[in-house]
N, CA, C and O atoms as CSV, one atom per row, in Angstrom:
chain,resi,resn,atom,element,x,y,z
A,1,MET,N,N,-56.791,-20.437,93.387
A,1,MET,CA,C,-56.344,-22.018,92.765
A,1,MET,C,C,-55.744,-22.510,91.568
A,1,MET,O,O,-54.797,-21.875,91.107
A,2,PHE,N,N,-56.029,-23.244,91.158
A,2,PHE,CA,C,-55.466,-23.842,89.568
A,2,PHE,C,C,-57.065,-24.264,89.218
A,2,PHE,O,O,-58.016,-24.699,89.867
A,3,GLN,N,N,-56.757,-23.811,87.544
A,3,GLN,CA,C,-57.944,-23.932,86.962
A,3,GLN,C,C,-57.834,-25.717,85.990
A,3,GLN,O,O,-56.783,-26.295,85.713
A,4,VAL,N,N,-59.277,-26.209,85.668
A,4,VAL,CA,C,-59.055,-27.491,85.433
A,4,VAL,C,C,-59.994,-26.795,83.810
A,4,VAL,O,O,-60.777,-25.850,83.711
A,5,GLY,N,N,-59.640,-27.435,83.112
A,5,GLY,CA,C,-60.357,-27.720,81.756
A,5,GLY,C,C,-60.869,-28.301,81.557
A,5,GLY,O,O,-60.948,-28.974,82.585
A,6,PRO,N,N,-61.725,-28.899,80.549
A,6,PRO,CA,C,-62.796,-29.734,80.209
A,6,PRO,C,C,-61.922,-30.707,79.461
A,6,PRO,O,O,-62.203,-31.899,79.586
A,7,LEU,N,N,-60.633,-30.278,78.499
A,7,LEU,CA,C,-59.753,-31.165,77.835
A,7,LEU,C,C,-58.850,-32.439,79.551
A,7,LEU,O,O,-58.813,-33.658,79.718
A,8,GLU,N,N,-58.234,-31.046,80.537
A,8,GLU,CA,C,-57.692,-32.065,81.538
A,8,GLU,C,C,-59.096,-33.329,82.131
A,8,GLU,O,O,-58.976,-34.549,82.028
A,9,LEU,N,N,-59.808,-32.914,82.472
A,9,LEU,CA,C,-61.076,-33.554,82.890
A,9,LEU,C,C,-61.298,-34.610,82.230
A,9,LEU,O,O,-61.665,-35.669,82.740
A,10,LEU,N,N,-61.112,-34.437,81.128
A,10,LEU,CA,C,-61.331,-35.869,79.745
A,10,LEU,C,C,-59.901,-36.444,79.942
A,10,LEU,O,O,-59.976,-37.603,80.349
A,11,VAL,N,N,-58.756,-36.057,79.801
A,11,VAL,CA,C,-57.871,-36.795,80.042
A,11,VAL,C,C,-57.527,-37.586,81.573
A,11,VAL,O,O,-56.683,-38.480,81.643
A,12,VAL,N,N,-58.410,-37.049,82.903
A,12,VAL,CA,C,-58.106,-37.619,83.783
A,12,VAL,C,C,-58.862,-38.553,83.862
A,12,VAL,O,O,-58.462,-39.626,84.311
A,13,GLY,N,N,-60.353,-38.346,83.378
A,13,GLY,CA,C,-61.104,-39.694,83.160
A,13,GLY,C,C,-60.973,-40.712,82.436
A,13,GLY,O,O,-61.466,-41.799,82.736
A,14,ILE,N,N,-60.060,-40.426,81.029
A,14,ILE,CA,C,-59.510,-41.389,80.892
A,14,ILE,C,C,-58.756,-42.518,80.982
A,14,ILE,O,O,-58.806,-43.604,80.405
A,15,ILE,N,N,-57.812,-41.900,82.090
A,15,ILE,CA,C,-56.510,-42.473,82.765
A,15,ILE,C,C,-57.613,-43.411,84.048
A,15,ILE,O,O,-57.479,-44.594,84.360
A,16,ALA,N,N,-58.446,-42.628,84.478
A,16,ALA,CA,C,-59.232,-43.246,85.657
A,16,ALA,C,C,-59.542,-44.629,84.445
A,16,ALA,O,O,-58.949,-45.552,83.887
A,17,LEU,N,N,-60.279,-44.280,84.495
A,17,LEU,CA,C,-61.301,-45.832,83.494
A,17,LEU,C,C,-59.984,-46.766,83.177
A,17,LEU,O,O,-60.002,-47.996,83.132
A,18,LEU,N,N,-58.974,-46.025,82.994
A,18,LEU,CA,C,-57.896,-47.870,81.976
A,18,LEU,C,C,-57.265,-48.115,83.944
A,18,LEU,O,O,-56.795,-49.171,84.367
A,19,VAL,N,N,-57.399,-47.234,84.521
A,19,VAL,CA,C,-56.498,-47.620,85.540
A,19,VAL,C,C,-57.557,-48.514,86.825
A,19,VAL,O,O,-57.083,-49.455,87.461
A,20,LEU,N,N,-58.898,-48.060,87.020
A,20,LEU,CA,C,-60.176,-48.872,87.501
A,20,LEU,C,C,-60.495,-49.756,87.093
A,20,LEU,O,O,-60.598,-50.798,87.740
A,21,GLY,N,N,-60.874,-49.579,85.347
A,21,GLY,CA,C,-62.039,-50.606,84.929
A,21,GLY,C,C,-63.225,-49.975,84.805
A,21,GLY,O,O,-63.381,-49.058,85.612
A,22,PRO,N,N,-64.123,-50.175,84.042
A,22,PRO,CA,C,-65.434,-49.809,84.218
A,22,PRO,C,C,-66.313,-50.324,85.548
A,22,PRO,O,O,-67.297,-49.630,85.804
A,23,GLN,N,N,-66.026,-51.607,86.523
A,23,GLN,CA,C,-66.369,-51.878,87.206
A,23,GLN,C,C,-66.193,-50.883,88.238
A,23,GLN,O,O,-66.966,-50.170,88.878
A,24,ARG,N,N,-64.956,-51.046,88.205
A,24,ARG,CA,C,-64.552,-49.778,89.502
A,24,ARG,C,C,-64.903,-48.684,89.790
A,24,ARG,O,O,-64.932,-48.064,90.853
A,25,LEU,N,N,-65.299,-48.352,88.324
A,25,LEU,CA,C,-65.443,-46.394,88.215
A,25,LEU,C,C,-66.316,-45.964,89.310
A,25,LEU,O,O,-66.192,-44.978,90.036
A,26,PRO,N,N,-67.353,-47.006,89.304
A,26,PRO,CA,C,-68.541,-45.577,89.532
A,26,PRO,C,C,-68.426,-46.058,91.225
A,26,PRO,O,O,-69.584,-46.149,91.633
A,27,ASP,N,N,-67.718,-46.299,92.024
A,27,ASP,CA,C,-67.656,-46.460,93.216
A,27,ASP,C,C,-66.632,-45.542,93.210
A,27,ASP,O,O,-67.001,-44.637,93.958
A,28,ALA,N,N,-65.198,-45.210,92.628
A,28,ALA,CA,C,-64.422,-44.555,93.054
A,28,ALA,C,C,-65.127,-42.890,92.987
A,28,ALA,O,O,-64.956,-42.025,93.846
A,29,ALA,N,N,-65.605,-42.809,92.243
A,29,ALA,CA,C,-66.031,-41.001,92.038
A,29,ALA,C,C,-66.678,-41.045,92.680
A,29,ALA,O,O,-66.735,-39.970,93.278
A,30,ARG,N,N,-67.750,-42.141,93.231
A,30,ARG,CA,C,-68.531,-41.632,94.552
A,30,ARG,C,C,-68.009,-41.114,95.842
A,30,ARG,O,O,-68.290,-40.198,96.615
A,31,ALA,N,N,-67.110,-42.095,95.760
A,31,ALA,CA,C,-65.543,-41.727,97.063
A,31,ALA,C,C,-65.374,-40.770,96.557
A,31,ALA,O,O,-65.822,-39.799,97.166
A,32,VAL,N,N,-64.764,-40.528,95.401
A,32,VAL,CA,C,-64.341,-38.911,95.794
A,32,VAL,C,C,-65.504,-37.657,95.879
A,32,VAL,O,O,-65.311,-36.785,96.726
A,33,GLY,N,N,-66.310,-37.598,95.292
A,33,GLY,CA,C,-67.284,-36.979,95.465
A,33,GLY,C,C,-67.768,-36.911,96.890
A,33,GLY,O,O,-68.045,-35.820,97.387
A,34,LYS,N,N,-67.927,-38.502,97.844
A,34,LYS,CA,C,-67.824,-37.897,99.230
A,34,LYS,C,C,-66.808,-36.877,99.931
A,34,LYS,O,O,-67.016,-35.812,100.513
A,35,GLY,N,N,-65.623,-37.595,99.661
A,35,GLY,CA,C,-64.492,-36.460,100.183
A,35,GLY,C,C,-64.373,-35.315,99.843
A,35,GLY,O,O,-63.926,-34.370,100.493
A,36,VAL,N,N,-64.790,-35.345,98.745
A,36,VAL,CA,C,-65.266,-33.493,98.454
A,36,VAL,C,C,-66.630,-32.716,99.132
A,36,VAL,O,O,-66.738,-31.502,99.306
A,37,ARG,N,N,-67.076,-33.181,99.278
A,37,ARG,CA,C,-68.293,-32.640,99.763
A,37,ARG,C,C,-68.241,-32.787,101.289
A,37,ARG,O,O,-69.157,-32.204,101.870
A,38,GLU,N,N,-67.120,-33.626,102.271
A,38,GLU,CA,C,-66.882,-33.396,103.250
A,38,GLU,C,C,-65.867,-32.658,103.468
A,38,GLU,O,O,-65.749,-32.360,104.656
A,39,PHE,N,N,-65.070,-32.237,102.771
A,39,PHE,CA,C,-64.290,-31.167,103.009
A,39,PHE,C,C,-64.732,-29.962,102.419
A,39,PHE,O,O,-63.796,-29.207,102.156
A,40,ARG,N,N,-65.413,-29.702,102.242
A,40,ARG,CA,C,-66.265,-28.010,101.612
A,40,ARG,C,C,-67.471,-28.079,103.322
A,40,ARG,O,O,-67.865,-27.219,104.110
A,41,GLY,N,N,-67.646,-29.469,103.208
A,41,GLY,CA,C,-68.557,-28.891,104.719
A,41,GLY,C,C,-67.712,-28.797,105.413
A,41,GLY,O,O,-68.344,-28.436,106.405
A,42,ALA,N,N,-66.282,-28.846,105.857
A,42,ALA,CA,C,-65.115,-28.789,107.504
A,42,ALA,C,C,-64.809,-26.762,106.733
A,42,ALA,O,O,-64.762,-25.684,107.326
A,43,LEU,N,N,-64.715,-27.012,105.699
A,43,LEU,CA,C,-64.043,-25.561,105.200
A,43,LEU,C,C,-65.234,-24.210,105.683
A,43,LEU,O,O,-65.148,-23.052,106.092
A,44,GLY,N,N,-66.490,-25.342,105.289
A,44,GLY,CA,C,-67.480,-24.055,105.679
A,44,GLY,C,C,-67.258,-24.016,107.735
A,44,GLY,O,O,-66.824,-23.026,108.324
A,45,GLU,N,N,-67.552,-24.919,108.219
A,45,GLU,CA,C,-67.338,-24.748,109.598
A,45,GLU,C,C,-66.351,-24.300,110.451
A,45,GLU,O,O,-66.383,-24.019,111.649
A,46,ALA,N,N,-65.092,-24.275,109.283
A,46,ALA,CA,C,-64.036,-23.427,109.782
A,46,ALA,C,C,-64.489,-21.715,109.409
A,46,ALA,O,O,-64.341,-20.722,110.120
A,47,ASP,N,N,-65.007,-21.818,108.197
A,47,ASP,CA,C,-65.391,-20.950,108.136
A,47,ASP,C,C,-66.381,-19.508,109.236
A,47,ASP,O,O,-66.110,-18.339,109.511
A,48,VAL,N,N,-67.658,-20.518,109.597
A,48,VAL,CA,C,-68.521,-19.887,110.582
A,48,VAL,C,C,-67.390,-19.813,112.016
A,48,VAL,O,O,-67.853,-19.135,112.933
A,49,ASN,N,N,-66.424,-20.239,112.205
A,49,ASN,CA,C,-65.872,-20.745,113.410
A,49,ASN,C,C,-65.011,-19.288,113.399
A,49,ASN,O,O,-65.225,-18.482,114.306
A,50,ASP,N,N,-64.304,-19.068,112.633
A,50,ASP,CA,C,-63.349,-17.349,111.909
A,50,ASP,C,C,-64.228,-16.593,112.448
A,50,ASP,O,O,-63.968,-15.765,113.321
A,51,ASP,N,N,-65.439,-16.829,111.936
A,51,ASP,CA,C,-66.321,-15.458,111.872
A,51,ASP,C,C,-66.805,-15.360,113.490
A,51,ASP,O,O,-66.455,-14.405,114.184
A,52,ASP,N,N,-67.652,-16.461,114.011
A,52,ASP,CA,C,-67.390,-15.985,115.706
A,52,ASP,C,C,-66.008,-15.730,116.341
A,52,ASP,O,O,-66.058,-14.943,117.286
A,53,ASP,N,N,-64.992,-16.132,116.094
A,53,ASP,CA,C,-63.783,-15.634,116.786
A,53,ASP,C,C,-63.279,-14.236,116.355
A,53,ASP,O,O,-62.410,-13.811,117.117
A,54,ALA,N,N,-63.677,-13.198,115.070
A,54,ALA,CA,C,-63.383,-12.165,114.800
A,54,ALA,C,C,-64.764,-11.327,115.747
A,54,ALA,O,O,-64.660,-10.124,115.985
A,55,ARG,N,N,-65.421,-11.749,115.998
A,55,ARG,CA,C,-66.721,-10.918,116.769
A,55,ARG,C,C,-66.178,-10.483,118.395
A,55,ARG,O,O,-66.079,-11.378,119.234
A,56,PRO,N,N,-65.876,-9.183,118.716
A,56,PRO,CA,C,-66.074,-9.016,119.969
A,56,PRO,C,C,-67.427,-9.842,120.736
A,56,PRO,O,O,-68.619,-9.956,120.450
A,57,ASP,N,N,-66.430,-10.408,122.010
A,57,ASP,CA,C,-67.999,-10.809,122.938
A,57,ASP,C,C,-67.956,-10.015,123.915
A,57,ASP,O,O,-67.028,-9.512,124.548
A,58,LYS,N,N,-69.453,-9.931,123.997
A,58,LYS,CA,C,-70.922,-9.379,125.193
A,58,LYS,C,C,-69.581,-8.959,126.202
A,58,LYS,O,O,-69.034,-7.857,126.211
A,59,ARG,N,N,-69.238,-10.065,126.984
A,59,ARG,CA,C,-68.681,-10.437,127.938
A,59,ARG,C,C,-67.348,-9.168,128.234
A,59,ARG,O,O,-66.997,-8.535,129.230
A,60,ASP,N,N,-66.814,-9.235,126.575
A,60,ASP,CA,C,-65.822,-8.733,126.561
A,60,ASP,C,C,-66.082,-6.895,126.828
A,60,ASP,O,O,-65.156,-6.185,127.221
A,61,ALA,N,N,-67.203,-6.456,126.594
A,61,ALA,CA,C,-67.446,-5.381,126.403
A,61,ALA,C,C,-67.971,-4.705,127.919
A,61,ALA,O,O,-68.132,-3.506,128.145
A,62,ASP,N,N,-68.174,-5.802,128.833
A,62,ASP,CA,C,-68.604,-5.123,130.183
A,62,ASP,C,C,-67.103,-4.832,131.351
A,62,ASP,O,O,-67.053,-4.604,132.560
A,63,ARG,N,N,-65.933,-4.991,130.192
A,63,ARG,CA,C,-64.988,-5.195,130.813
A,63,ARG,C,C,-63.681,-4.112,130.570
A,63,ARG,O,O,-62.882,-3.980,129.642
A,64,ASP,N,N,-63.846,-3.492,131.715
A,64,ASP,CA,C,-62.435,-2.413,131.903
A,64,ASP,C,C,-61.177,-2.767,131.082
A,64,ASP,O,O,-60.473,-3.777,131.066
A,65,PRO,N,N,-61.119,-1.347,130.258
A,65,PRO,CA,C,-60.252,-1.804,129.641
A,65,PRO,C,C,-59.073,-1.387,130.764
A,65,PRO,O,O,-59.044,-0.563,131.678
A,66,VAL,N,N,-57.945,-2.545,130.143
A,66,VAL,CA,C,-56.464,-1.808,131.003
A,66,VAL,C,C,-55.381,-1.507,130.572
A,66,VAL,O,O,-54.530,-1.027,131.320
């Protein structure tokens, strides 16, 4: 993916502070954190579902090969 260094995070934080102001910045940070958590959870669920789909099913082993 892409790398974000400390300088980039500082610049984004300063811009967010200027745009949102000190009153709304904590709420915006919580919303972003919640969104990232939900996104990671969805990725984890998709990964588990992909693993389940990759494994042969027991019912498939009982069938005669065509």
